[in-house]
N, C-alpha and C positions, 0 to 999 in steps of 0.2 A: 329885620328876624333873623335871628340863626335858627340854621336847621337843627333839629333837635337828631344827636348821635345815637339815641335809640332806636327812633324809627326811619330814619333817613333812608335805610337800607330793605324798606319793607315792600317797596316795586319789585327788587330783583329776587325780594323772598319767595314773593306770589309768584313770579314768573317761573322759579325753578318748581314749585307747587305745580302749577301747571304742566311742566314736562313729566312729571310725575315723581320729583326727588321729594322725599319727606326730609320736612326740614326740622331741626332740635333746635327750640328756640332757648339761648342762652343770653339775651339780649336786652328782656325786659324783666321787672321786678313786679311779674304778674306771679303770686302763690297759687300753686295748685292743692292748698290746704280749703276745706270746708268752712263755710262759712259757719258760725253758728248757726244752729235750729233756732234759739230761742228771736235771732233776729230776724229771721224769714219768718217765721211764724205770726212775728208781731206784725207783717205786713198781712200777712195771710188772713190774719184774723180779724183785722180792724174792720170796723162797722162806717167808716165815713161815708156820708152820702154828698159832702159837697168839699172837694180837692179846693181849700182856700189856702190862701197866702197865710204864711206862720209870720210871727215877728220881723221885724227886718235884724236882731241879735242873733234870732234864733228861739225857741221854745223856753219859757222861764224853765219849765219844768225839767226839760233835757240840760239846760246848763248848771242848775242846783245839781243833779246827777253828777255833772262832769266834776264840778267842785269837789262834790264827794269823793270821787274817783283820785281827784290829785290831793286829797288832804291823807288817802291810805299810802302816797306815794311821799309825804313830809313834803306835800309842796301846800302852801296857805292861801287860798284865792276862793273868792265868791263867785255867783253868778254875773254879778254885776262887772268882773274884770275880764270877761269871755264875750267873744262874738263867734258864733256857729257861721261856718264859712263853706261855700262849695268845694270841698276839697281842702288839704293844705295849701294846693297852688293860688287859690283865691286869698288865703290868707298871708300869702307870701306876699302876692302883687298888693295888698293891702299894706303889707307893713313899708314898700318900697314907696307906695304914695304919700303915706302917713309920714314918718320921718325924714325923709329927703324931697327936694326940689329939683327940679331939670339942672345936671351938669354935678350934681353933689357926689360924693366918694363911699363905695363897702369894702371894706377887704374880707376879701374873702380865700382862707387857706385852701387850695389847689391841689389835687382833682375835686371837684365839687360837682352837686347834681347840675347837670346841662340844663335844664328850665331855670337854674337863676339868672344864668345869663339873659335867656328871654324876658323876664322879668324884671329886669334891671334896663334892659333896651325901651320895653313897654313905656317904662315911668320916667326915660331919660337919663337914667344913671348909670353913673361909670363904676366898671368893676374894678377894683386895684386886688390885682390875686398874690399872693406869699404862696411859693411852693413848699409844700413836704415831699417825703420823697421815699420810695419802697424800700430803701436802705433802713431808714427808722420805722419802716410799718407804716407810715405816713403818722406819725406821731408831729404834735402841736408844731409848729417852728418857733423859735427863740423869740421871745416876747420882744426882745431888743431890736430883731427882724420888724416885728408890727409897728414899733414904736418909730422907727424911720419910713415908714409908709405916711404915716396921719400928718393931713394937711390942715388948712382952714376948711377945705372942703370937706373933710373925711365927716359922716355922721355917724358910721355903724361898723361891727364887724358882727360879718354871720357864719356859725358852725352850724356841722350837720352831725347829731350826736345820739347814737352813733351813726356811721359816717356812709353815705352815700355818694360816692362809689367803693370807697374803702374798706369799709365793714371796721372801722379804728374805732373805739371806744375813748374820748376823753377823760383822764382820770380828775377826780376830786383836785387834785392841784393843780392842774392846766386848767380847768375852770375859775379857782381861785386867781391863777396871774390874769387871766383874761379880767376878772372882776375887776382889778386892782386898777388894769390899765385904762377899761372904759370909765370907772371912776376919776380916774387920775386928768384924763382928758375929756370928760362930760360927754361922752358916746354912748349908744344903745350898742347892747348886748343881744342878738336875735340867735335864739337856736330852733334849728329844726329839728324838732324831738321823734319824728313820727315813728320810729322803730326802737321805742324808749322798752318795749317789753325785751325785744331780742338781746339780751347779751350771756357770753356765754365762760364756762369756767371759774361760776362764782364770784365774778365782776358784778360790780353793781353802778348803775345808770346813777350820775350826778346833774339833777336839774340846774337850768342858771339860777330860777325862782328859788331853791333850798339856801342859795348862798344870800346872807343877809346882808343888808346893806345897797341890794343891787334895785328896790321896787321901782324904780322911777328909772332904771337903766335898761331892764329883763324885759324880753317879749320872746315868748313862746310859739311856733307855729306845730300846731299839730294836727294828726289826722284818723280815721277809721279804718282806712283802707289797709294796709297792712298787717296793723293790729289784730283786728278782724278777720281780714281778708275780704274785706268789700268794698274793693277799689271801687265798683260802679257804684258804690253808691253815691259817692262825692259829696263828704261830708269831713269835714276839718273845724277847728277854730282858731282863733288866736285869743293870746291871753297875754294880759297883763295887769300889774299894779299900779302903772300911770294913768291916772285919770283922764291926761291930755290926750295922749296916746289912743285911746278905747273912743272916746268920745271926736277925736279927727276920724280914726277907721270907721265910724257909725254913718261920716256921710258918703265912705266911698260904697257901705254896705247899703245904705236906703236908694243909691244909684241903681243896684241891682234888685232890690225890693226884697226879696228874701230867700232863704236857702230852700231845698227841699223841703216839702212835707213829710212824703211817705220814708223818704231816706232819714229824715229825723226819727223819725219812728224805727225805724230798726235800728240804726244807731242808739236810741235811747235802751231800746230792750237789749244790746250787745252789752252796755254795761254789768249786766246782771251775769255775764259770762264766767264762769266759773275756773278759779286759779289752775283746775286741774287741765283746761285746754291749753292753754298757754305752758303749761307743763309737760305737755306731749307733744306742741309744735315745737318746742326749745330743744327736747330730745332728738326730735325729726331733722332739725335745722343742724344741730350740733354733730349730728351723723352725716348729713351731706356734705357739709365743710371738712369736716375730717377725710370723707372717700374724693372730694374732688380735689384734696389740697395732696393726698398720697397718688393720685393717678395724676396731676400734672407736675408733679416730682419725678414722674419717671420719664417724663419728655425732657432728650436733651436740651439744651439752651434756655429751658424756661425757668423764669423767677416768679414767686408769689408772696403778696403780701398777706400775712396769717390775719381774716378777719377774727375781731373780738364781739362784734355785734352785727346785729342789721343779718343781711342774706345775700350780700355781695362781695367781691373779690376783686382787685386788681391784680391782674398775669402780666407780665413783660414776657415778649415773645423774640425768637432767632429772627427777626425779619426787620424791615428799616421803614416801612411803613403797612401800619394794622389797617387802614382805613382801605386799602389794595387789596389787601390779604383778604378781609373780610368780605369785600364784594366778590373778588374772586373764588371763594367758599361757597356765593349762593350761584356765581354765575357758571361756574367752569369743574368745579368738583364736585365729585359723588364717590361714597364708598358702599357698595351694596344698596345702592338705591337712598343712601341717607348724605346729610351735609348738616351743617350747624351754623347757625346764626350768631354773631356775639357784635356786643357795639364795642366800637373803635373807642380808644379813651382821650385822644386827641381833642374829642369834642367836649372832656370834663375838664380841659385845663382854659384858662384864657390866655398865658404865655403862648406866643407862636413860637413853635417846636417842642414843646414838650409833651409828652405822651405818647409819640408817633410810633411807636415798638411797644405800645399796651392797648390792652382789652380788659374791658369789663365783662365778668360773668357773673350772672344772676343764678344760685342754686335753690330754684323753686320746684325743680323738677323731681321726680321719683329717683332714689335711688342708681337703680339700673339704667336709668333714662342719661343719668349723669357721668358713670362709666362708659357708656355706650358715645357719649359725645365727646370726651376728652381722647377714647381713644380715638374715634375718627378724625379728630383737632390734631393728634399724633400724627396720623398719616397724612393730612393734609399739606401739613409743614413739611415732611419730607419732598412731598412733590412738589409744592411751592418753591423751595430753595434749591430745586434741581431742572427745576423749569429754566 
């Protein structure tokens, strides 16, 4: 199993903290936004006397409410098209096992969420990467390049929209290009849409399940983690109108019995969160993004892809090895008792040698902390490049 590029430096961060150094975490997408009170109150006020198993596919009431949520996004699904999972992570692992056998292939634009590698490895599936570039802001690579990679073992294309780690939002036109490709070659199109709510500058998210004719090909992976700042709830879902996909994924779901009961109660209540909550959160993330980009652009030799959604960005640094730099930041560097922890981007690529001078930053901190973190990063780069 591959190590997580997001978490593998944690021991160095813990050692830095033991030395008394304050570590500012830019490495992990744990929002500091408050979880909606309605979700927490639903658990606090519940009168359960026996904490029993739920249904394998998740409570029917919750799945019906999820379907209502999707209908407001112009996604027409019913409760029977949904399996509630233990986080989006479990949904992804169910997808891998459901649509692919050992040694089958899945094409994924890189850089991509590093754990896709882990889920694929656990299922004996081969990831076939297709590189996007910082020069194009990590837009979808040309469809002709996808077509060149398709073999008899290819079963699916997987995208994250908006993207982690890039923050790129695929356009309706790009989704349509992928839709035509998977229909032509009879493949699945899997979309990790957990950041759907977070899009900027008036851009709208276009789901693969809004695209007509994809009913047998489209599979959505979703989660409450980032949408409602409920990472610890571990509730997600797998959504598809393909009945065979749902029936097969149910076998994997049965093997783990059921998703957690209290977390489903909180997640069901979270669906009543008012739009004003998201309006405020998006406003905050836009401000954070703008400050982050502005501060990073002040550092000589730094290049940044401008995020259009989610709350991540990929940053190119004037270093040859960001893994070494990230570890050095935690082991050897501090500025007035502070240092920063970043995620080296090479771990978000499957192609050897790509991303070695890049990092991913999650802008999930208050604006003052972001400014401070980038200033420390700038000082660190000067010191690192003269050592």
